[in-house]
ROZANU-273581 format. One line per 8 residues: number of its first residue (from 1); their letters; for each residue x, y, z of N, C-alpha, C. Coordinates in pm, 1 decimal. Layout:
N
NUM> A> X/Y/Z/X/Y/Z/X/Y/Z | ...
END
This chain:
97
1> MKIEITES> 2282.0/314.2/674.1/2132.4/269.1/628.5/2197.1/222.4/498.8 | 2172.6/102.5/438.4/2250.1/48.6/304.5/2152.0/117.4/206.4 | 2199.6/92.5/97.9/2136.1/204.4/-49.7/2088.7/27.5/-158.2 | 2030.1/-18.9/-237.7/1971.0/-117.0/-316.5/1946.3/-20.3/-439.9 | 1993.4/-19.9/-552.4/1967.4/-5.9/-625.6/1865.9/-94.6/-740.5 | 1803.8/-119.7/-740.1/1725.1/-215.5/-854.0/1780.2/-172.3/-948.8 | 1709.1/-307.3/-1039.2/1768.1/-351.1/-1127.1/1672.6/-236.5/-1320.1 | 1541.3/-217.5/-1214.6/1524.8/-119.1/-1313.0/1522.6/2.0/-1370.9
9> ASDDIADG> 1607.7/32.4/-1194.5/1681.9/178.5/-1172.4/1762.0/184.8/-1219.0 | 1860.4/150.2/-1197.9/1974.7/124.1/-1265.9/1972.7/135.5/-1377.6 | 1898.0/59.9/-1509.1/1833.8/73.8/-1664.2/1844.3/200.2/-1695.0 | 1702.7/252.3/-1561.6/1666.4/355.9/-1627.7/1795.4/529.2/-1573.9 | 1913.5/493.2/-1503.0/2013.1/591.6/-1487.7/2130.6/530.1/-1655.5 | 2080.1/423.0/-1660.8/2213.3/422.5/-1787.0/2138.5/461.4/-1910.1 | 2020.9/449.0/-1967.8/1946.2/507.5/-2059.3/1935.5/689.1/-2027.5 | 1931.0/767.0/-1930.3/1949.9/849.9/-1923.7/2086.6/938.0/-1961.3
17> HLFYEFQE> 2190.5/800.3/-1913.6/2352.1/823.9/-1945.2/2356.5/866.2/-2138.1 | 2318.1/752.5/-2199.6/2315.7/710.6/-2306.4/2245.7/814.4/-2383.2 | 2061.9/924.2/-2351.5/2067.7/988.7/-2390.5/2155.5/1167.6/-2343.3 | 2221.6/1166.5/-2253.6/2268.7/1271.0/-2191.3/2410.5/1291.6/-2322.7 | 2465.5/1166.2/-2271.5/2590.6/1185.1/-2396.3/2539.7/1163.5/-2571.7 | 2459.0/1128.5/-2583.8/2417.4/1154.2/-2709.6/2395.0/1328.8/-2742.5 | 2367.6/1367.1/-2675.9/2318.5/1602.2/-2643.8/2411.7/1602.8/-2663.9 | 2590.4/1554.8/-2557.7/2708.0/1565.9/-2577.0/2799.2/1517.9/-2521.3
25> AGLGYYFE> 2909.2/1483.7/-2587.8/3031.2/1414.1/-2571.3/3046.1/1425.0/-2375.7 | 3050.6/1339.6/-2307.9/3088.9/1370.3/-2188.0/2993.8/1427.5/-2070.4 | 2883.3/1383.3/-2090.2/2715.6/1494.0/-2052.4/2635.7/1390.9/-1994.8 | 2678.7/1248.7/-2113.9/2592.6/1146.9/-2014.4/2705.5/1124.7/-1893.1 | 2837.6/1089.0/-1844.7/2899.1/1057.8/-1738.7/2845.7/1190.8/-1703.8 | 2844.8/1281.1/-1655.8/2821.8/1377.2/-1554.7/2666.7/1375.4/-1505.0 | 2551.5/1313.7/-1579.7/2417.5/1293.3/-1576.3/2476.1/1144.4/-1415.2 | 2516.6/1080.2/-1529.6/2562.2/888.7/-1403.3/2632.7/987.7/-1283.3
33> SAILTDIR> 2735.1/1070.1/-1271.7/2761.7/1092.5/-1147.4/2699.3/1189.0/-1030.4 | 2650.9/1277.0/-1106.3/2562.1/1372.4/-1069.2/2444.7/1270.9/-962.7 | 2328.0/1237.3/-1057.7/2281.8/1124.1/-971.7/2305.4/1028.8/-904.8 | 2402.8/933.6/-906.7/2500.7/875.0/-794.9/2480.4/967.7/-662.9 | 2525.3/1079.0/-658.6/2589.4/1172.6/-565.8/2396.9/1152.9/-513.3 | 2330.8/1229.6/-583.0/2190.0/1239.3/-515.2/2159.0/1104.7/-439.3 | 2165.1/1005.5/-467.5/2139.3/890.6/-458.8/2229.3/868.2/-320.9 | 2353.6/886.9/-323.1/2440.4/895.7/-209.6/2396.8/971.7/-55.7
41> SLNIYAGI> 2317.1/1039.8/-88.3/2290.5/1175.6/-23.8/2154.5/1104.9/36.3 | 2054.9/1024.2/1.5/2023.3/949.9/86.2/2028.0/915.0/245.3 | 2146.5/823.1/244.1/2163.5/791.6/387.7/2162.5/902.8/456.3 | 2166.0/985.5/461.9/2140.5/1111.1/553.1/1966.4/1131.0/510.6 | 1951.3/1208.0/475.3/1810.7/1245.2/397.2/1678.2/1128.4/360.0 | 1751.8/998.0/351.6/1578.4/920.1/335.6/1478.0/961.1/353.3 | 1399.5/980.7/344.2/1281.8/938.5/452.8/1196.0/1064.6/429.3 | 1257.8/1167.1/365.9/1194.9/1309.9/433.8/1108.2/1410.9/300.3
49> HEIHFEKY> 1126.5/1300.6/177.2/1040.6/1354.7/69.0/898.6/1326.9/40.5 | 808.0/1353.3/-4.5/712.0/1385.0/-20.4/682.7/1244.4/-76.9 | 553.3/1199.5/-72.8/526.4/1039.3/-63.5/411.6/1117.5/-221.1 | 508.5/992.0/-334.9/411.5/1057.1/-453.8/328.6/839.5/-486.6 | 241.2/895.9/-564.7/176.0/798.2/-593.2/156.3/623.8/-528.0 | 123.5/663.5/-403.0/89.5/643.2/-285.7/160.7/544.5/-217.5 | 350.5/545.2/-253.0/415.1/419.1/-182.8/533.5/454.8/-184.4 | 569.7/596.7/-266.4/693.9/565.2/-348.8/719.4/732.7/-274.8
57> HRMIANHF> 860.7/773.2/-237.0/904.2/923.6/-165.6/991.6/906.3/-299.5 | 946.3/1079.6/-312.1/1012.4/1132.2/-429.1/1102.6/1246.7/-478.8 | 1234.0/1226.6/-464.3/1284.9/1319.7/-447.5/1355.5/1352.5/-574.6 | 1372.6/1492.0/-580.0/1401.5/1514.7/-673.5/1524.6/1538.0/-737.6 | 1608.1/1531.5/-882.9/1730.6/1528.3/-830.7/1833.0/1718.9/-873.0 | 1934.9/1705.4/-806.4/1969.6/1833.1/-797.4/1977.7/1905.1/-938.5 | 2060.5/1821.2/-1039.1/2142.6/1847.6/-1179.8/2030.5/1838.8/-1271.6 | 1969.1/1760.2/-1267.1/1910.6/1697.2/-1415.8/1719.9/1703.3/-1352.0
65> PYAIFYQV> 1609.2/1723.3/-1468.2/1493.5/1728.8/-1435.6/1445.6/1514.4/-1415.2 | 1514.5/1488.2/-1347.0/1508.7/1381.6/-1304.4/1400.3/1367.8/-1156.0 | 1360.4/1227.7/-1164.7/1283.3/1230.3/-1006.2/1349.3/1062.2/-914.8 | 1370.7/1059.0/-860.1/1446.2/912.5/-796.4/1335.5/899.0/-670.3 | 1234.7/731.9/-730.3/1152.6/712.0/-645.0/1196.6/617.8/-536.9 | 1178.6/598.5/-436.9/1229.5/471.5/-340.3/1147.4/476.5/-237.0 | 1155.9/324.9/-147.7/1089.5/347.0/-14.2/1261.7/311.5/82.4 | 1184.1/339.6/167.2/1261.7/321.4/260.6/1173.0/179.3/307.8
73> EADVVRIY> 1281.5/67.0/411.4/1234.3/-38.5/456.6/1374.8/-97.8/558.8 | 1291.4/-48.8/664.8/1386.4/-131.6/760.4/1530.4/25.3/748.1 | 1646.6/-82.9/750.5/1742.0/-18.4/714.6/1795.3/1.8/621.1 | 1745.0/-54.6/505.4/1741.7/-6.8/396.0/1651.9/102.4/291.3 | 1727.6/182.6/211.4/1622.2/261.0/114.4/1654.1/208.8/-28.6 | 1543.2/149.2/-80.6/1568.5/89.3/-203.6/1479.8/159.3/-338.6 | 1572.6/195.0/-422.5/1541.2/254.4/-552.4/1474.0/172.8/-636.8 | 1352.9/259.5/-652.3/1244.1/158.8/-755.2/1261.1/247.9/-962.5
81> AVLDTRRD> 1286.2/324.2/-895.6/1360.0/423.6/-1064.6/1356.1/570.9/-1051.9 | 1459.3/620.1/-1167.6/1506.3/715.6/-1192.8/1461.0/762.1/-1308.1 | 1356.5/867.3/-1314.8/1254.7/887.2/-1451.9/1273.7/1049.2/-1458.5 | 1282.3/1067.7/-1556.3/1206.6/1210.7/-1671.4/1154.2/1290.6/-1563.2 | 1101.3/1400.1/-1553.5/1015.2/1472.0/-1481.4/959.4/1528.2/-1597.8 | 948.1/1494.2/-1727.2/863.3/1509.4/-1810.3/806.0/1449.5/-1913.6 | 850.6/1332.4/-1806.3/702.7/1255.8/-1862.4/606.5/1263.7/-1858.1 | 523.7/1226.6/-1922.5/378.2/1199.9/-1874.9/406.3/1132.1/-1730.1
89> PDWISERL> 333.6/1190.0/-1674.4/264.2/1151.4/-1510.1/189.7/1020.0/-1510.7 | 120.3/984.9/-1621.5/70.1/851.2/-1583.5/130.1/765.4/-1684.0 | 243.5/782.2/-1753.8/344.7/688.1/-1777.4/412.8/710.8/-1658.5 | 450.6/773.8/-1577.7/526.4/756.7/-1436.1/438.0/667.7/-1361.9 | 308.3/700.3/-1361.3/246.3/613.8/-1254.2/241.4/454.6/-1304.3 | 231.2/437.0/-1418.8/171.3/311.5/-1477.4/332.3/224.2/-1434.1 | 455.8/278.1/-1480.2/584.5/217.8/-1485.9/652.5/212.3/-1380.6 | 616.3/273.0/-1225.6/610.4/217.4/-1068.0/524.4/126.9/-1040.3
97> K> 413.4/49.8/-1152.3/320.3/28.9/-1075.6/406.6/-151.6/-1104.2
END
């Protein structure tokens, strides 16, 4: 199965990296590595996560309070957003539209 990360999801990962790197040197790199490991696991687990906001599977990241929103389209897993779960659910909903 192929995994595609959209530009907006890539920007989300970069934003998270900057946020955590500002908190402590090296933490941003750990964040990015952990998120990408979670995304790679979708080669095995794609499609098993609950549907949220009517059309996106939501995978909760293992090491950070983030969720990975994706869709399975034929043999492609497309990542649409990687968002902090502490955000207002209405904001997340709007972001995914």
